[in-house]
C-alpha positions as CSV (number, residue, x, y, z in Angstrom):
1,M,114.1,-47.1,31.7
2,G,114.5,-43.4,32.3
3,Q,112.0,-40.7,31.4
4,N,112.5,-38.1,28.9
5,P,113.3,-34.9,30.8
6,R,111.4,-32.8,28.3
7,S,108.2,-34.8,28.8
8,Q,108.6,-34.4,32.6
9,H,108.9,-30.6,32.1
10,L,105.8,-30.5,29.9
11,R,103.7,-32.4,32.5
12,R,104.8,-30.1,35.3
13,H,104.1,-27.1,33.1
14,A,100.6,-28.3,32.3
15,H,99.9,-28.7,36.0
16,T,101.3,-25.2,36.7
17,D,99.1,-23.7,34.0
18,Y,96.0,-25.3,35.5
19,R,96.8,-23.8,38.9
20,S,97.3,-20.4,37.4
21,A,94.1,-20.3,35.4
22,G,92.9,-16.8,34.5
23,R,90.0,-14.8,35.8
24,I,86.9,-16.7,36.7
25,L,83.8,-14.6,36.8
26,D,80.3,-15.0,38.0
27,E,77.3,-13.3,36.3
28,N,77.8,-10.0,38.1
29,G,81.5,-10.0,37.2
30,L,80.6,-10.6,33.6
31,L,78.1,-7.8,33.5
32,G,80.7,-5.5,35.3
33,L,83.3,-6.5,32.6
34,L,80.9,-5.3,29.9
35,D,80.7,-1.9,31.5
36,T,84.5,-1.5,31.3
37,L,84.8,-2.3,27.6
38,K,85.7,0.5,25.1
39,T,84.6,-1.6,22.1
40,P,81.4,-3.5,21.4
41,P,81.2,-6.7,23.5
42,F,82.3,-9.8,21.7
43,L,81.3,-12.9,23.7
44,L,81.5,-16.6,23.2
45,I,78.7,-18.5,25.0
46,L,79.0,-22.3,25.3
47,D,75.8,-24.1,26.2
48,G,76.9,-27.2,28.1
49,V,80.2,-28.2,26.4
50,Q,81.4,-31.2,28.4
51,D,84.6,-32.3,26.7
52,P,87.6,-30.6,28.2
53,H,89.5,-30.8,24.8
54,N,86.6,-28.9,23.1
55,L,86.5,-26.2,25.8
56,G,90.3,-25.8,25.6
57,A,90.2,-25.5,21.8
58,C,87.2,-23.1,22.0
59,M,89.1,-20.9,24.5
60,R,92.2,-20.9,22.3
61,T,90.2,-19.8,19.3
62,A,88.2,-17.3,21.2
63,E,91.3,-15.6,22.6
64,A,92.9,-15.5,19.1
65,A,89.7,-13.9,17.8
66,G,89.7,-11.1,20.4
67,V,86.7,-12.4,22.3
68,H,86.2,-10.4,25.6
69,A,84.9,-13.3,27.7
70,L,83.8,-16.9,27.4
71,V,80.5,-17.7,29.2
72,A,79.4,-21.2,30.2
73,P,76.9,-22.7,32.7
74,K,78.2,-24.0,36.1
75,D,76.2,-27.2,35.8
76,R,76.4,-29.9,33.2
77,A,79.5,-28.3,31.6
78,V,83.2,-28.7,32.0
79,S,85.1,-26.1,34.0
80,I,88.7,-25.2,33.6
81,T,90.8,-28.3,34.3
82,E,94.4,-29.2,33.7
83,T,93.4,-30.7,30.3
84,V,91.4,-27.5,29.3
85,S,94.4,-25.3,30.3
86,R,96.8,-27.5,28.3
87,V,94.7,-27.6,25.2
88,A,94.0,-23.8,25.4
89,C,97.8,-23.1,25.1
90,G,97.8,-20.1,27.4
91,A,94.3,-18.8,26.6
92,A,92.9,-20.1,29.9
93,E,95.2,-17.7,31.6
94,K,94.2,-14.7,29.5
95,L,90.5,-15.0,28.6
96,P,88.0,-14.2,31.3
97,F,85.8,-17.3,31.9
98,A,82.3,-16.6,33.3
99,Q,80.6,-19.5,34.9
100,V,76.9,-18.7,35.4
101,T,74.2,-20.4,37.5
102,N,71.4,-19.8,35.0
103,L,72.4,-19.4,31.4
104,A,68.9,-18.3,30.2
105,R,68.8,-15.5,32.8
106,T,72.3,-14.4,31.8
107,L,71.3,-14.2,28.1
108,D,68.4,-12.0,29.2
109,H,70.8,-9.7,31.1
110,L,73.2,-9.6,28.1
111,K,70.3,-8.6,25.8
112,D,69.3,-5.9,28.3
113,K,72.9,-4.6,27.9
114,G,72.4,-4.4,24.1
115,V,74.2,-7.6,23.2
116,W,72.8,-9.4,20.1
117,I,72.5,-13.1,20.8
118,V,73.2,-15.3,17.8
119,G,72.9,-19.1,18.2
120,A,74.4,-21.7,15.9
121,A,72.0,-24.5,15.0
122,S,72.2,-26.8,12.0
123,E,68.5,-26.6,11.3
124,A,68.4,-22.8,11.2
125,K,67.2,-21.3,8.0
126,Q,69.6,-18.3,7.9
127,S,73.2,-18.7,6.9
128,L,76.0,-17.4,9.2
129,F,77.4,-15.5,6.2
130,D,74.1,-13.6,5.7
131,I,73.9,-11.8,9.0
132,K,75.6,-8.8,10.5
133,L,78.1,-9.7,13.3
134,T,79.8,-6.3,13.8
135,G,78.0,-4.9,16.9
136,P,77.7,-6.1,20.4
137,L,77.6,-9.9,19.9
138,G,77.1,-13.0,22.0
139,L,77.7,-16.1,19.8
140,V,76.1,-19.2,21.3
141,M,77.4,-22.7,20.5
142,G,75.7,-25.9,21.6
143,F,77.2,-28.9,23.3
144,E,78.6,-31.9,21.5
145,G,75.6,-34.2,21.3
146,T,72.4,-32.3,20.6
147,G,73.4,-28.7,20.3
148,L,71.6,-25.8,21.9
149,R,69.1,-26.7,24.7
150,R,65.5,-25.6,24.0
151,L,65.4,-22.7,26.4
152,T,68.8,-21.4,25.2
153,R,67.6,-21.6,21.6
154,E,64.5,-19.6,22.6
155,K,66.5,-16.9,24.2
156,C,68.6,-16.3,21.0
157,D,67.7,-13.2,18.9
158,T,68.4,-15.3,15.8
159,L,69.7,-18.7,14.8
160,V,72.2,-19.3,12.0
161,N,73.7,-22.3,10.3
162,I,77.1,-23.0,8.8
163,P,76.4,-24.0,5.2
164,M,77.6,-27.5,4.7
165,L,78.3,-28.9,1.2
166,G,79.3,-32.5,2.1
167,T,77.3,-35.4,3.5
168,I,78.3,-34.8,7.2
169,E,75.5,-33.1,9.1
170,S,77.5,-31.2,11.7
171,L,81.0,-30.0,12.8
172,N,82.7,-30.6,16.1
173,V,81.8,-27.7,18.4
174,S,85.4,-26.3,18.5
175,V,85.6,-26.3,14.7
176,A,82.1,-24.7,14.3
177,T,83.2,-22.1,16.9
178,G,86.2,-21.2,14.9
179,V,84.2,-20.8,11.7
180,C,81.6,-18.6,13.5
181,L,84.1,-16.5,15.4
182,F,86.3,-15.7,12.5
183,E,83.4,-14.8,10.3
184,A,82.6,-12.2,12.9
185,V,86.3,-11.2,12.9
186,R,86.2,-10.8,9.1
187,Q,83.2,-8.6,9.3
188,R,84.6,-6.5,12.1
189,L,87.9,-6.0,10.3
190,K,86.1,-5.0,7.1
191,K,84.0,-2.5,9.0
192,A,87.0,-1.0,10.7
């Protein structure tokens, strides 16, 4: 049996996208990027997301929301792979991706630069919809299993929850990321 020529092209294209991944930064590169911005920093910080489909979906949503960079730890987290690039649908080539050695230290450096660090946690008392998300912002999302690690949680300026009305206790990290990012977008557009 022959193969569908269209599916062969898609497989080659996905591999090509992976090879041409966008700008990968270290912590110094991330801090340097912040110095070049003409608008308040808008960052997505993923604390140990390990599923490449989730990282790709988060990248795609972040790029669509106008995030300046995605930050993730080097260890115990997925990096940009062929799957990530494919799921991101072009965002992996456009969105700067900062892989940092020590996420807690990076959060401290971001706070020193005036970035307000907001962590999403299901047990938080404050609703996402009740806080200001219009200034320099780093939105921190936890990994698929247990959410934010203890030290990451402690480094956040505030923790927020997404109000849930059903019986399910949590959302997939990529879905929760979309909800949080676009609440920030809504507020930023309203302010502008």
